Every structure is written in C-alpha cells, then in structure tokens.
C-alpha positions in Angstrom: -11.8 14.2 -11.6 -10.1 13.5 -8.3 -9.7 9.8 -9.2 -8.1 10.7 -12.5 -5.7 13.1 -10.8 -4.7 10.5 -8.2 -4.2 7.9 -10.9 -1.9 10.5 -12.7 0.1 11.0 -9.5 0.4 7.2 -9.0 1.7 6.9 -12.6 4.3 9.6 -12.2 8.0 8.9 -11.7 9.6 11.2 -9.1 13.3 11.6 -9.9 15.9 13.1 -7.6 18.4 14.8 -9.8 22.1 15.2 -9.3 24.1 18.4 -10.0 24.7 17.3 -13.5 20.9 16.8 -14.1 21.2 13.0 -14.1 18.9 10.9 -12.1 20.2 9.8 -8.7 17.0 7.9 -7.7 13.5 7.5 -8.9 10.5 7.0 -6.6 6.9 5.8 -7.4 4.0 6.0 -5.0 3.5 2.8 -3.1 7.0 1.5 -3.8 10.1 1.4 -1.6 13.2 2.3 -3.6 16.6 1.6 -2.0 18.2 4.3 -4.2 16.1 6.9 -2.5 17.3 5.6 0.8 20.8 6.0 -0.4 20.2 9.7 -1.3 18.7 10.2 2.2 21.7 8.4 3.8 24.2 10.4 1.8 22.7 13.6 3.3 22.1 12.2 6.8 18.3 12.6 6.3 15.4 10.5 7.6 12.9 11.6 5.0 12.3 13.7 1.9 9.3 15.3 0.3 8.8 15.8 -3.5 7.1 19.2 -4.0 6.7 21.5 -7.0 5.5 25.0 -7.6 4.7 24.2 -11.3 1.3 24.1 -12.8 -0.9 25.1 -9.8 -4.0 23.0 -9.4 -2.7 20.7 -12.2 -3.5 23.4 -14.8 -0.9 23.9 -17.5 0.8 27.2 -16.7 3.2 29.3 -18.8 6.9 28.6 -18.5 7.7 32.1 -17.1 5.1 31.7 -14.4 6.3 28.3 -13.5 9.9 29.5 -13.4 9.0 32.4 -11.1 7.1 30.2 -8.7 10.0 27.7 -8.7 12.4 30.4 -7.8 10.2 31.7 -5.1 9.8 28.2 -3.6 13.5 27.7 -3.7 13.9 30.8 -1.6 11.4 29.5 1.0 13.6 26.4 1.5 16.9 28.3 1.5 15.5 30.8 4.1 14.6 27.8 6.3 18.1 26.3 5.9 16.7 23.2 4.3 18.4 21.0 1.8 16.3 21.0 -1.4 17.7 18.7 -4.1 16.3 19.2 -7.6 13.7 16.8 -8.8 11.6 16.2 -11.9 8.3 14.5 -12.2 7.6 12.4 -15.3 4.0 11.5 -15.9 2.7 8.6 -18.0 0.8 11.0 -20.3 3.1 12.1 -23.0 1.1 15.3 -23.4 2.1 16.4 -19.8 5.7 17.4 -19.8 8.1 17.0 -16.9 7.5 19.2 -13.9 10.5 20.5 -12.0 10.6 20.8 -8.2 12.5 19.9 -5.1 13.2 16.8 -3.0 13.3 18.5 0.4 15.1 16.6 3.1 13.7 16.3 6.6 10.8 18.7 6.0 8.0 17.8 8.3 4.9 16.6 6.5 2.7 19.3 7.8 5.1 22.0 6.7 5.4 20.4 3.3 1.6 20.5 2.9 1.5 24.1 4.0 4.1 25.1 1.4 2.2 23.1 -1.2 -1.0 24.9 -0.4 0.8 28.2 -0.6 1.7 27.3 -4.2 -1.8 25.9 -4.9 -0.5 22.3 -5.3 -2.9 19.4 -4.9 -0.4 17.0 -3.3 3.1 16.2 -2.2 4.9 12.8 -2.2 6.6 11.9 1.1 9.3 9.3 1.4 10.7 8.0 4.8 13.8 5.9 4.9 12.9 2.3 4.4 9.3 3.0 3.5 7.3 3.3 0.3 6.6 6.7 -1.2 3.2 8.0 -0.2 0.9 10.6 -1.8 -0.4 13.2 0.6 -3.3 15.3 -0.7 -3.7 19.0 0.3 -6.8 21.1 0.9 -6.4 22.7 -2.5 -8.4 19.8 -3.9 -11.3 20.8 -1.6 -11.3 24.4 -2.8 
C-alpha cells in the first residue's frame, strides 16, 4: 500500500498556477526544474512546499468537503502572512482527478508537515532553489 502511494506521488506533476489558472512551473519528485526556481526568484523566496487539504489520507472525498478544507488551509497561511500560490497536482492515474492546493513560499519543512498532519495528508513536496523536489512523508501514514 505505502509503496503504491509513494509511486503515485512520484508520478504526479505538481503545477504552480498563475492568477489566470495557467501553469507557471511544473515540478516532479526527484527532478530539478529551473522554472520552479524562477517562481521562487520572482517572489524572493528560497523554497516552496506543495501541500493540499484535498482527499485526506488519499481517500476520495466529496467536493464540498475538499473545498471547505482548502478554504480553511488558505486561512492558516494568510494568518501567518505566508505567500501561498495556487497549485494543482496531476496524477498519472486518469481515475484520480487533479487535486488543488498551495505552493507555500519559505514555509519551514517542519511547519509544512505539521499543517499537512492537521489536514490528514500523507505527504508534502518540498522544493529548495537549485534542488530537486523531494517527497516528505508525514506521520499520518503511521496512524
């Protein structure tokens, strides 16, 4: 189960979206993407974290529940004064539709994991300028 989940995360494209909904940059775990660095540079950031509140524990959840969780997570970042750009994750499995979330700039990894755990997420994806995107698992997988 965990191996399948990790394989799904590795096959996902993590897109940073612009205000118009278009893709600014697209990251993949284990790859360095200069366009992600350009997004970071444009905001004077050193790092970004892809995180979502959708589909807790990777279980398909109703749109209304996902929307409420997304709005709640947005408030968490706004209250902390963080820049949270929109993102969408596109998996390889056509049965799994895109998940919406945030690409949060300069959010410390431990804080990102704590937020993810609050929203019952299995993982986050961390990107540091000049580095490959990395998958960081949370304790939700152990529960």
